[in-house]
C-alpha positions in Angstrom: 10.0 -4.3 3.2 11.0 -0.6 2.2 9.3 2.2 3.7 8.2 4.1 0.7 6.8 2.7 -2.4 5.8 3.6 -5.5 2.0 2.9 -6.3 0.5 2.4 -9.6 -3.2 2.7 -8.9 -4.8 4.1 -12.3 -1.5 4.3 -14.5 -2.6 2.9 -17.7 -1.4 -0.8 -18.7 0.8 0.8 -21.9 1.9 4.0 -19.5 3.0 2.4 -16.5 6.3 1.4 -17.4 8.0 4.7 -17.8 7.4 5.6 -13.9 8.3 2.3 -12.6 11.8 2.3 -14.3 12.0 6.3 -13.1 11.4 5.0 -9.6 13.7 2.1 -9.8 16.6 4.3 -11.1 15.6 6.7 -8.4 16.1 4.1 -5.4 12.8 2.9 -5.0 12.3 -0.9 -4.2 9.3 -1.3 -3.3 6.6 -1.2 -6.3 2.9 -1.7 -5.5 0.5 -2.8 -8.0 -2.8 -5.0 -8.2 -4.9 -7.5 -10.7 -7.8 -4.9 -10.8 -5.5 -2.1 -11.8 -4.9 -3.7 -15.0 -1.5 -3.2 -15.1 0.6 -6.0 -14.0 2.5 -7.0 -17.1 3.8 -3.5 -17.6 4.7 -3.1 -14.0 6.6 -6.7 -14.7 8.1 -6.2 -18.0 9.5 -2.4 -16.0 11.2 -4.5 -13.4 13.0 -7.0 -15.8 14.0 -3.7 -18.3 15.4 -2.1 -14.8 18.7 -4.5 -14.7 18.3 -4.1 -10.7 18.1 -8.0 -9.7 14.8 -9.5 -8.7 15.8 -10.3 -5.1 16.5 -6.6 -4.5 12.8 -5.5 -5.4 9.8 -5.9 -2.9 6.7 -6.5 -5.6 3.0 -6.3 -4.3 0.3 -7.0 -6.0 -3.6 -7.6 -4.8 -6.2 -10.6 -5.5 -9.3 -9.0 -7.3 -12.5 -8.6 -5.9 -14.0 -11.5 -8.2 -11.6 -13.7 -7.0 -12.6 -14.0 -3.5 -12.9 -17.8 -2.6 -10.0 -21.0 -2.1 -10.0 -21.8 -5.3 -10.4 -18.8 -7.5 -7.4 -17.2 -4.9 -5.2 -19.7 -6.1 -5.9 -19.4 -9.5 -5.8 -15.6 -9.3 -2.2 -15.5 -8.1 -1.1 -17.9 -10.8 -2.6 -15.5 -13.4 -0.8 -12.8 -11.5 2.6 -14.6 -11.2 2.1 -15.2 -15.2 1.3 -11.6 -16.0 4.5 -10.1 -14.0 6.8 -13.1 -15.3 7.9 -13.7 -12.0 8.7 -16.9 -9.8 7.4 -15.4 -6.4 5.8 -12.4 -4.5 7.4 -10.4 -1.8 3.8 -9.8 -0.6 0.3 -11.0 -1.7 -3.0 -8.7 -0.3 -6.4 -9.6 -0.4 -7.9 -6.2 -1.8 -10.8 -5.8 -0.1 -12.5 -8.1 2.8 -16.1 -7.6 0.6 -17.9 -8.9 4.2 -21.3 -9.1 2.5 -20.2 -11.8 0.1 -18.5 -13.6 3.4 -15.6 -15.5 1.6 -12.7 -13.5 3.4 -11.4 -16.1 5.6 -12.0 -18.7 3.4 -9.9 -16.4 0.6 -7.2 -16.1 3.7 -6.6 -19.8 4.0 -5.4 -20.0 0.2 -3.0 -17.0 1.1 -1.9 -19.4 3.9 -1.3 -22.1 1.2 0.7 -19.7 -0.9 2.7 -18.6 1.7 3.3 -22.2 3.0 4.7 -22.8 -1.0 7.2 -20.1 -0.6 5.6 -18.6 -3.8 4.4 -15.8 -1.4 6.9 -14.5 0.7 4.4 -12.5 2.9 0.8 -12.3 2.8 -1.5 -9.6 4.0 -4.5 -7.5 3.2 -6.0 -4.4 2.4 -8.8 -2.4 3.8 -9.7 -4.7 6.8 -10.8 -3.1 9.9 -10.2 -4.5 13.3 -13.4 -6.5 13.3 -12.1 -8.1 9.9 -8.9 -8.4 11.2 -10.0 -10.2 14.4 -11.9 -12.4 12.6 -9.1 -13.6 10.5 -7.0 -14.1 13.9 -9.7 -15.9 15.7 -10.8 -18.3 12.6 -7.2 -19.0 11.4 -4.3 -18.1 13.9 -2.3 -16.1 11.0 -1.6 -12.8 11.5 -1.7 -10.9 8.2 2.0 -9.4 7.7 0.6 -6.0 6.5 -2.8 -4.1 6.4 -2.8 -1.8 3.4 -5.2 1.0 4.1 -6.4 4.9 3.1 -4.6 6.7 5.6 -3.6 10.3 5.7 -3.9 13.4 7.7 -7.2 14.1 7.3 -7.5 10.2 8.0 -5.2 9.0 10.7 -6.9 5.5 11.7 -5.2 5.7 15.0 -7.2 2.9 16.5 -6.4 0.6 13.6 -2.8 1.6 13.8 -2.9 0.6 17.7 -4.5 -2.7 16.8 -1.9 -3.3 14.2 1.1 -2.7 16.8 -0.6 -5.0 19.3 -0.7 -7.7 17.0 2.3 -7.3 14.8 0.6 -6.2 11.4 2.5 -3.7 9.5 0.5 -0.5 8.7 0.7 0.4 5.1 -0.9 4.0 3.8 -2.8 4.0 0.3 -3.5 7.8 -1.0 -0.7 9.0 1.8 -1.0 12.5 0.5 -4.7 12.4 0.0 -4.6 12.7 -3.7 -2.9 16.0 -3.3 -5.9 17.6 -1.8 -6.9 18.8 1.6 -4.2 19.1 3.9 -1.6 19.4 1.6 -3.7 22.9 0.6 -4.0 24.0 4.2 -2.2 26.3 6.1 -0.8 24.1 8.6 1.4 21.9 6.3 2.5 25.1 4.5 3.7 26.1 7.8 5.8 23.0 8.6 7.0 22.8 5.1 8.4 26.0 5.2 10.0 25.5 8.5 11.8 22.6 7.0 12.5 24.3 3.8 10.4 21.3 2.2 7.4 20.8 -0.1 4.0 20.0 1.5 4.0 16.5 0.2 7.6 15.9 1.3 6.6 16.8 5.2 3.5 14.8 4.8 5.4 11.7 3.5 7.7 12.4 6.5 4.7 12.3 8.8 4.1 9.1 7.6 8.0 7.7 8.1 7.9 9.0 12.0 4.6 7.4 12.6 6.2 4.1 11.4 3.8 3.4 8.2 4.8 1.9 5.2 3.3 4.9 2.4 3.1 4.1 -1.5 2.4 7.5 -3.2 1.2 7.4 -6.9 2.7 9.6 -9.2 3.4 9.0 -13.1 5.8 12.4 -13.3 9.4 11.8 -13.2 10.3 14.9 -10.9 7.6 13.8 -8.3 8.7 10.6 -8.0 12.2 11.5 -7.1 10.8 14.3 -5.1 8.8 12.0 -2.9 11.5 9.9 -2.0 13.4 12.6 -0.5 12.4 12.2 3.0 14.7 10.2 4.8 17.3 13.1 5.3 15.5 15.2 7.6 13.2 14.5 10.7 9.9 16.3 12.0 9.8 17.5 15.7 7.1 15.8 17.7 5.0 18.9 18.1 5.0 19.2 14.1 3.8 15.4 14.4 1.1 16.1 16.6 0.3 19.1 14.3 -0.1 16.9 11.4 -2.0 14.3 13.1 -4.7 16.6 14.3 -6.1 17.9 11.2 -9.7 16.9 10.2 -12.4 16.3 10.2 -11.9 12.6 9.5 -12.8 12.3 5.5 -12.2 9.0 3.6 -11.8 9.5 0.0 -12.5 5.5 -0.9 -15.4 3.3 0.0 -16.0 2.3 3.9 -14.5 -1.2 3.9 -17.6 -2.6 5.6 -20.0 -1.6 3.1 -17.9 -1.7 -0.2 -19.0 -5.2 -2.3 -16.4 -4.9 -4.9 -18.8 -3.1 -7.3 
């Protein structure tokens, strides 16, 4: 799984093709979408138009909140495959745990079946807490390959990352640059960026790399898409990693996974 990819959250179905094509041309090999985004078909078309062999790309999509449950999840997966016009997914995720509905373990069993059949090469979750993950492990014994969560310098998820490391779960960050707000505007990140002659965005993405996270910054701007990938030719000193990790106070940009019910 590439450590940096393109996220396409809130990119309109009729506008998603060009950014995906730019990203693939720039060297991205991980593209992350979701049924809830409504743009799977556009992503799939851009992947086919790119000319890059399918096996050289890492394609992720996610189960919509209304499709929890064993049979519904299986049907939803087939619908995503049809929209993307691909024979398999590299990674399929449960988008949210929705604990009040209490269906995520049953849904996970459907993903286990998809992995066993080989149509989902890897399966994982998104926005799961330690408690949600612990229940999956206890009741199914199957460790998610990935947990994709909100993670940025103002929400470092240190305890969750430690849990992931202990159980062999890859940490993937959505909103890795906090939607361009907060820490990017702060003095600490600007000082670090100036010292490395990099942009604040590049420094924060490199911070993710240093922590071992997979990051999927979203952009529809060609220049930013290309710039976001230019983070593998420098390293941050540990002191700078620690300074960025100490930013705060903790702040969520998205819903609380324990409370969110999909609406």
